PLY file of the C-alpha trace (Angstrom):
ply
format ascii 1.0
element vertex 321
property float x
property float y
property float z
element edge 320
property int vertex1
property int vertex2
end_header
22.80 -1.55 20.52
24.41 0.91 22.53
25.59 3.94 20.72
28.05 6.62 21.68
27.63 10.06 20.14
30.57 12.44 20.12
29.16 15.99 19.01
31.22 18.84 17.22
32.71 21.88 18.26
30.74 24.61 20.16
27.81 21.78 20.46
26.55 19.63 23.03
25.10 16.14 23.84
21.58 17.34 23.14
22.49 18.58 19.52
20.25 18.12 16.58
22.08 15.01 15.36
21.53 13.28 18.59
17.65 14.03 18.45
17.65 12.49 15.18
19.57 9.35 16.54
17.20 8.91 19.29
14.14 9.33 17.03
15.61 7.14 14.09
16.76 4.44 16.52
14.38 4.25 19.55
15.48 0.68 20.43
18.90 1.82 20.89
20.64 3.27 24.02
22.21 6.53 23.21
25.03 7.97 25.39
25.56 11.43 24.45
27.72 13.45 26.87
28.69 17.33 26.75
32.47 17.46 25.88
34.82 19.52 28.18
36.37 22.48 26.41
39.85 21.29 26.60
40.86 18.70 23.73
42.99 16.61 26.01
40.34 16.26 28.80
37.62 15.63 26.24
39.50 12.65 24.58
40.22 11.34 28.11
36.79 11.45 28.95
35.51 9.62 26.02
38.06 6.83 26.63
36.65 6.61 30.10
32.83 6.57 28.82
34.11 3.69 26.29
35.59 1.83 29.36
32.41 2.26 31.23
29.80 1.92 29.01
31.09 -0.36 26.34
29.29 1.09 23.49
28.70 -1.08 20.40
29.09 1.69 17.92
30.64 5.32 17.96
29.31 8.26 15.79
31.23 11.26 15.74
30.73 14.35 13.74
33.17 17.12 12.80
35.29 17.42 15.73
33.58 14.43 17.23
34.83 12.51 14.59
38.31 13.44 14.94
38.04 12.35 18.57
36.11 9.07 17.68
38.80 8.01 15.30
41.10 7.62 18.42
38.80 5.36 20.25
40.26 2.24 18.89
38.83 -1.29 19.02
35.17 -0.11 18.63
33.18 0.20 15.34
33.07 3.79 14.46
31.36 6.23 11.89
33.32 9.46 11.37
31.14 12.16 9.70
32.92 15.14 8.27
36.01 14.65 10.74
37.93 17.67 11.63
41.25 16.13 11.61
42.63 19.82 11.02
40.34 21.53 13.46
43.03 23.99 14.60
43.26 25.45 11.15
39.59 25.22 10.67
39.06 27.29 13.69
41.36 29.84 12.91
40.18 30.23 9.34
36.41 30.13 10.12
35.78 31.17 13.72
38.94 32.81 15.32
40.03 33.46 18.73
37.53 34.63 21.44
34.29 33.62 22.87
31.83 31.74 20.97
28.24 30.57 21.81
27.28 26.93 22.22
24.81 26.02 19.44
22.84 23.86 21.86
21.96 23.57 25.55
24.67 21.79 27.83
23.92 20.26 31.04
26.46 22.50 32.83
24.68 25.79 31.68
27.51 27.39 29.92
26.58 29.37 27.20
29.66 30.18 25.34
33.30 28.81 24.72
36.64 30.43 25.12
39.05 29.73 22.11
42.59 30.82 22.97
46.03 30.31 21.61
46.62 27.60 24.03
43.12 25.86 22.72
44.41 25.91 19.32
47.81 24.34 20.34
46.10 21.72 22.38
44.04 20.64 19.34
47.28 20.47 17.38
48.72 18.10 19.95
45.40 15.99 19.84
45.26 15.77 16.18
49.07 14.94 15.85
48.06 11.77 17.38
45.46 10.87 15.00
45.83 7.51 12.99
48.61 6.34 15.44
46.81 3.35 17.11
44.77 1.72 14.34
45.79 -1.65 13.32
44.63 -3.48 10.24
41.65 -5.49 12.34
40.50 -2.20 13.38
40.58 -0.45 10.10
37.65 -2.52 8.90
35.67 -1.29 11.69
35.98 2.51 10.80
33.85 4.35 8.00
34.57 8.06 6.99
31.50 9.76 5.53
32.40 13.07 3.73
29.63 15.63 2.51
29.88 16.47 -1.16
28.95 19.95 -0.23
31.12 20.59 3.00
32.58 23.95 2.67
34.19 23.86 6.33
36.18 20.61 6.40
38.04 18.51 3.65
39.83 15.62 5.25
38.67 12.64 2.54
42.16 12.50 1.25
43.58 12.53 4.75
41.30 9.58 5.92
41.74 7.63 2.83
45.42 7.57 3.41
44.93 5.64 6.55
41.51 3.73 6.38
40.11 2.07 3.25
36.53 2.94 3.83
35.99 6.51 2.92
32.78 7.35 1.61
31.16 10.45 0.05
27.49 11.54 0.60
25.15 13.70 -0.58
25.21 16.40 2.13
26.84 19.55 3.88
28.96 20.00 6.91
26.08 19.58 9.38
23.91 16.44 9.24
20.36 16.63 8.57
17.65 14.27 8.86
18.10 13.29 5.19
21.78 12.79 5.28
21.53 10.54 8.14
18.72 8.51 6.81
20.15 7.94 3.33
23.88 7.67 4.49
24.63 7.29 8.04
21.80 4.73 8.67
22.75 2.11 5.90
26.50 2.33 7.25
25.02 1.46 10.97
23.22 -1.30 9.15
26.31 -2.76 7.73
28.48 -2.76 10.97
25.35 -4.11 12.93
25.29 -7.21 10.47
29.21 -7.48 10.64
29.07 -7.37 14.55
26.11 -10.10 14.75
27.78 -12.14 12.24
24.39 -11.80 10.26
24.41 -13.09 6.38
21.61 -12.09 4.32
20.05 -13.37 1.03
21.94 -11.73 -2.05
20.33 -9.64 -4.86
22.03 -8.43 -7.85
20.69 -5.41 -9.75
21.65 -4.58 -13.31
22.33 -0.94 -13.54
19.93 -0.72 -16.63
17.23 -1.59 -14.18
17.65 1.50 -12.38
17.80 4.09 -14.85
15.90 5.63 -17.86
16.55 4.92 -21.40
17.49 8.73 -22.00
20.22 9.71 -23.93
23.88 9.63 -22.11
24.57 13.21 -23.17
21.42 14.52 -21.00
22.10 12.19 -18.40
20.28 9.09 -17.14
17.59 9.69 -14.74
16.39 7.02 -11.73
13.11 5.28 -12.74
10.14 5.91 -10.69
10.14 4.12 -7.00
13.72 2.98 -7.62
15.01 4.45 -4.40
11.71 3.39 -2.48
12.49 -0.21 -3.45
16.20 -0.12 -2.82
15.98 1.44 0.67
13.12 -1.19 1.50
15.20 -3.92 0.27
18.50 -2.94 1.66
17.35 -3.65 5.30
16.41 -7.44 4.64
18.68 -8.25 1.55
22.46 -7.83 0.78
22.39 -5.69 -2.47
25.06 -5.62 -5.32
24.63 -3.57 -8.36
26.00 -5.08 -11.77
27.11 -3.27 -14.77
29.00 -4.60 -18.24
32.66 -4.37 -18.25
33.81 -1.50 -20.37
35.97 -3.81 -22.61
32.73 -5.46 -23.55
30.66 -2.50 -24.61
30.08 -0.93 -21.31
30.47 2.74 -20.48
33.78 3.86 -18.66
33.97 2.52 -15.01
34.37 5.92 -13.61
31.06 7.15 -15.17
29.17 4.25 -13.77
30.70 4.76 -10.30
30.03 8.31 -10.59
26.25 7.60 -11.62
25.61 4.93 -8.95
27.43 7.31 -6.16
25.27 10.24 -7.15
21.92 8.72 -7.54
22.07 5.46 -5.25
24.38 6.98 -2.69
26.02 5.24 0.46
23.92 1.98 -0.07
25.91 1.00 -3.20
29.11 1.65 -1.55
31.48 -1.15 -2.37
28.70 -3.14 -3.97
29.32 -2.27 -7.56
30.53 -5.11 -9.98
31.52 -5.11 -13.38
30.89 -8.12 -15.23
29.83 -9.73 -18.58
29.16 -13.10 -16.77
26.49 -12.98 -14.44
26.27 -16.77 -14.34
29.40 -16.70 -12.20
28.09 -14.51 -9.58
26.47 -16.34 -6.59
23.53 -14.60 -5.67
19.97 -15.61 -4.59
18.14 -13.18 -7.06
19.03 -11.49 -10.30
17.15 -8.57 -11.31
17.96 -7.82 -15.16
16.39 -6.65 -18.24
17.05 -10.04 -20.15
17.09 -13.57 -19.11
20.60 -15.24 -18.22
20.46 -18.84 -19.16
23.07 -19.87 -16.90
22.55 -17.70 -13.57
22.47 -19.03 -10.19
19.24 -18.12 -8.29
15.95 -16.84 -9.27
15.71 -14.59 -11.83
13.33 -11.49 -12.19
13.07 -9.86 -15.52
12.37 -6.16 -15.21
9.84 -5.15 -17.88
8.17 -8.41 -18.05
4.40 -8.48 -17.60
4.99 -9.65 -13.92
7.71 -6.89 -12.99
6.76 -3.99 -15.38
7.59 -1.49 -12.39
9.71 -1.24 -9.23
6.54 -1.32 -7.27
5.84 -4.86 -8.59
9.48 -6.11 -7.84
8.93 -4.53 -4.31
5.60 -6.31 -3.97
6.98 -9.31 -4.75
9.85 -9.34 -2.50
7.39 -8.40 0.36
6.30 -11.65 0.43
9.50 -13.49 0.49
10.42 -13.16 3.93
13.76 -12.30 3.26
14.60 -15.56 1.46
0 1
1 2
2 3
3 4
4 5
5 6
6 7
7 8
8 9
9 10
10 11
11 12
12 13
13 14
14 15
15 16
16 17
17 18
18 19
19 20
20 21
21 22
22 23
23 24
24 25
25 26
26 27
27 28
28 29
29 30
30 31
31 32
32 33
33 34
34 35
35 36
36 37
37 38
38 39
39 40
40 41
41 42
42 43
43 44
44 45
45 46
46 47
47 48
48 49
49 50
50 51
51 52
52 53
53 54
54 55
55 56
56 57
57 58
58 59
59 60
60 61
61 62
62 63
63 64
64 65
65 66
66 67
67 68
68 69
69 70
70 71
71 72
72 73
73 74
74 75
75 76
76 77
77 78
78 79
79 80
80 81
81 82
82 83
83 84
84 85
85 86
86 87
87 88
88 89
89 90
90 91
91 92
92 93
93 94
94 95
95 96
96 97
97 98
98 99
99 100
100 101
101 102
102 103
103 104
104 105
105 106
106 107
107 108
108 109
109 110
110 111
111 112
112 113
113 114
114 115
115 116
116 117
117 118
118 119
119 120
120 121
121 122
122 123
123 124
124 125
125 126
126 127
127 128
128 129
129 130
130 131
131 132
132 133
133 134
134 135
135 136
136 137
137 138
138 139
139 140
140 141
141 142
142 143
143 144
144 145
145 146
146 147
147 148
148 149
149 150
150 151
151 152
152 153
153 154
154 155
155 156
156 157
157 158
158 159
159 160
160 161
161 162
162 163
163 164
164 165
165 166
166 167
167 168
168 169
169 170
170 171
171 172
172 173
173 174
174 175
175 176
176 177
177 178
178 179
179 180
180 181
181 182
182 183
183 184
184 185
185 186
186 187
187 188
188 189
189 190
190 191
191 192
192 193
193 194
194 195
195 196
196 197
197 198
198 199
199 200
200 201
201 202
202 203
203 204
204 205
205 206
206 207
207 208
208 209
209 210
210 211
211 212
212 213
213 214
214 215
215 216
216 217
217 218
218 219
219 220
220 221
221 222
222 223
223 224
224 225
225 226
226 227
227 228
228 229
229 230
230 231
231 232
232 233
233 234
234 235
235 236
236 237
237 238
238 239
239 240
240 241
241 242
242 243
243 244
244 245
245 246
246 247
247 248
248 249
249 250
250 251
251 252
252 253
253 254
254 255
255 256
256 257
257 258
258 259
259 260
260 261
261 262
262 263
263 264
264 265
265 266
266 267
267 268
268 269
269 270
270 271
271 272
272 273
273 274
274 275
275 276
276 277
277 278
278 279
279 280
280 281
281 282
282 283
283 284
284 285
285 286
286 287
287 288
288 289
289 290
290 291
291 292
292 293
293 294
294 295
295 296
296 297
297 298
298 299
299 300
300 301
301 302
302 303
303 304
304 305
305 306
306 307
307 308
308 309
309 310
310 311
311 312
312 313
313 314
314 315
315 316
316 317
317 318
318 319
319 320
C-alpha cells in the first residue's frame, strides 16, 4: 500500500504524524513531501505527485486535509480539514513570519504570511468540493476531533460528503487518536479497495456496558475495547440495540454512548432492531439466546463466556471464520 501524507500549515513531511504513520504501518510506502509556501503551487505539486506516485490512499491533516479533498479519484482521509484556513490564519496566527514546527528538506526555518497569501488561500479553498462526483464521495472520510479548538468544518464537509465522523481528539493528531480513529478508516478503505469480505459479528450493546444506573452513565465492561479492537481487524463488526418503540432507550442516547465509548470503529455500524433473526451475520454476541438467529450464538455471561477475555480467546481459534 502506498500512502501520500499531506501535512498541515507550518509543518513538513517529517512531522510527528508522518512518523506515526511510518511506525504504525511499516509495510506501507509513505510519500510525505514538504509543501511549497504558496497554496496554488502546493496544490499543483500534490496533483503531480498523485499522477507520478499513484498512491492508494491520501491522508491530509488540517491544511493538508483541505488540499487532499481536491485530489479527486483517490481514497482520502481528511483529519480536521481546514477548509476556512484564510480565516483560521487571521484569527489564530496573523500576518508575518512564523517558525516551521518540523524540519524541512529545503532548510527553511520560517514561513511568511502576507495579505497575498491569505487571498491565495481564499482562491484555493473556494474551489473545494467542486470536482467530487457520487462515485468519489464514498472514497472520502472526514474525521473531526471533538476537542479541536482551532478548526470546525464538520458541517461544511457533511454538506458535501456523507462520511463525516467525530473522534476523541484535538486538532493535532497524536498516537492514540491515530490508532483508535484513523487506523480503523484505513482498514475499511483497504478492504473496499481489495474487495475483501469478512465474516460478520453482531454485538448487542448490553454486552458492552455495565448494569449501572442510566442516570449515572453506563461504563464499558473490562476488556471490551481490547476485544473489539482485536476482532475489528479480522471481522466485520456491527452493534445492535433494541428499537426505541419496543422499550429501547432513545436512538440519540445510544448513538452518543457508542460514539463516545467505542469510537470510530462503530461508525455506520449501529443497528436498531428487535428481530436479531432477520440479520445475516456469522456470529451473534448477546446476553440471551435468540431461537431463530442466523449464525452461531455466543451468550455473554454464560459459563463459557463470562468475560470479554473469554470471547476473545474463543475467536482467536476461529481463524476469521
